[in-house]
C-alpha positions, 0 to 999 in steps of 0.5 A: 738605516738598519731596521730592528725586529725582535723575536722570541727565538731565532734559528740560523740554518734551515736544514733538518736541525733548524727546521725541527727547532723552528717548527717546534718553537712555533707550535709552542707559541713563539714568534720565530725567525729562520735565517737562511744564507741561501736563496732556497730553504732546506740547507745542505741536506736538501741541496748538496747532501742527502737528497741529491746524492740519494736521487742520483743513486736511485736513478743509477740503481734503476738504470742497472736494474733495467740493463740487467733485466731480461724483460728489457735487454733482448740482446740490445746495447745497454742503455746509458745515461750521463751524470748530467742527465741524472742530475736533472732528475735530482734537481726535480727531487730537490724542487719538490723538497723545497716546495714542501719544506717552504710550506711548513714555514708559511703554515706555522707563521715562521718569519723567513729571512734570507741572509748571513747571520752574525752575532753583534752581542748575546741578543743581537744579530746582524743579517747581511742580505744577498743584495748587500743591505744589512738589518739588525734583529734582536732575540731572546734565544738562538738555535745555531743549525748552520750545518757543515761543508766538505773539508778542504785541506790546504794545497789542493786547488778546488777552483780547478775545473776537474777537482771537486768536493761533494758539494761542487760535484753536483755541478760536474759538467763534463762526462768523465771516463774515469774518476779518482775518489779520495776518501772512502767514507760513506760519501766516497763509497756512495759516489763510487757506486754512482759513478761505477753504475754509470760505467765510469772507471773508479779509483777509490783511495782509502786512508784506512785499512778497510772500508767503513770500519764502523760496520760489522766486518762481514758487511764491510767485506761484502761492500768491498767485494761488490764494489771490486766485483763491479770494477771499482779499484780500491786502494787501502792505506793510502794518503795523498802527497799532492793533487795536480790539476791539468787541462786534460785531467788530474794526477794524484800522487800518493805518499807511497809513491803511486801516480794515479791519473783520471779525468777528474777527482772527487775529494770526499774526506771529512767535513767542517762545521760552518761557524766562520761567519757567525762571529762567535767571539762576540758571545764568547763561544769557541768552536773546536778544530773541526768547527764544532760547538760543545753542547750539554744533554739539552743541546745548550752551549756554554751561553745559556740562551744559545743552543746548537744542533745538527752537524755543527755539534758533530756525532752522529751528523745524520739528517734524521738525528738532526731533526730530532735534535732540533725538536728536543732543543726547542723543547728544552729552550721552552721548558728548561730541559727535555725528557726526550733523548735520541734513541741510543741505537741510531740506525746507519743507512749507507746508500751504496749499490747495494745499500747497507743498513745496521742498528745495534752492536756488531759481532766484534763489539759483542765478542770484545764485551764477552756477550754470549750471542748467536747469529741468525742469517737470511740470504736474499737469494732464497726469498721469493720477493727477491727472486721476483724482483731479481734482487738476489744480492744481499742478506740480513743478519740478526745478532741475539743473546743466547739466553735471553733471546734479546736482539742485540744487532741487526745488519742488512746488505742489499736493495731496500736495506735501509727500510728493512732494518727498521723492523728489527729496530722496532723490536729492539726498542721494546721493553719488558721482554718485548725485545725477543727474536721469538717475535719473528718466528711467532708473527705471520708476515706478508708473502712474498716480502723482503720483511720475511727475511726476519722469519728466515733469519730468526729460525736460522739463529734459533736452530743454531742455539740447539736443543736446550731451547 
């Protein structure tokens, strides 16, 4: 016999969006249940996406640093690691995250239920537990935060032991000598860096004409150069005709007639929202063709008491933004609306080797909008801290308004770029004249630091503006 429980709010999915919503609802005094389909909390972000891929990247980056350092090399053979060895390190990072995140639910008295949730009607949910037993719970409100998964086009056999997507690649058992990565978006470029850093030959197949076309062109070009310089073969403007898995490897046939052979293939082209098991028909909600739900500015769906956050609503599909969306949705759910909104300029962090991060406008956007901007640059190779750490690859670029000196965009390429960008972001967000490139000239920075790049870039840009200033 199914048991019945009633909650003020139920959150479906314990990734960053669901966690943000559940914690805020609990802190505001609600009786909250978290429904998580997997046996551990944390969602795709913790188990298949952000955390494992960044942990893998960290290991590979340190390995490259170790092998390149004159302190350790001493003419010996370069140290090698296999993908399975660095996966063990990623698993330890995941365990720490799960332990930490689980403690939040306990501390805030959120009921955690492991199982698959589907709507019976607008206020009732069926929970199918891992052992097959079924419970029914009722609730006043629902926050859907079920996330997304890699897109799997028909015609590709993902059950083949040599064909992976970005989830299943984390169970890669053999040690490939070469790999084809189809899809050169953020995930494809990050894994191209990881595998190449391990000494695996990489064919990166891109459907577009350049890498990560949303980036400032200079930085997209810099990434292409450094991947190629490290031995990655990049093939632009290609689509697949078919992907054939064999016992000894995988063949990719392109529409342009090429045949590429490798030990294995990673398909990393697009993601789909996890909506299939929710039985949305029961509440009259219809996802779009990418499995995403439409929401208003308060993250409310067409059904007034059902909200949605994170990858399931599409852009920006970032863990950082999802957490904020969850908190904002919870506030709107309780108060009727939420004053807080996502910042208009959400920073981009791309964990390739070297990493890329940016916030604000690109040169192309400013030129198209006829904004009179100037550019300030700092090359990392000129910074004392970078010379000490031997992190000479990279640069910081500041785009600022010629007249007002407002910072309009910050673009960074190189080690620690995703940390460095936040300094510029903080100044860009200042109001009443606080957003000015002069801040970086008039502020004393610690020395030696990577942050000092801001002073160098600011002086470089102001010198370019000329004597009228």
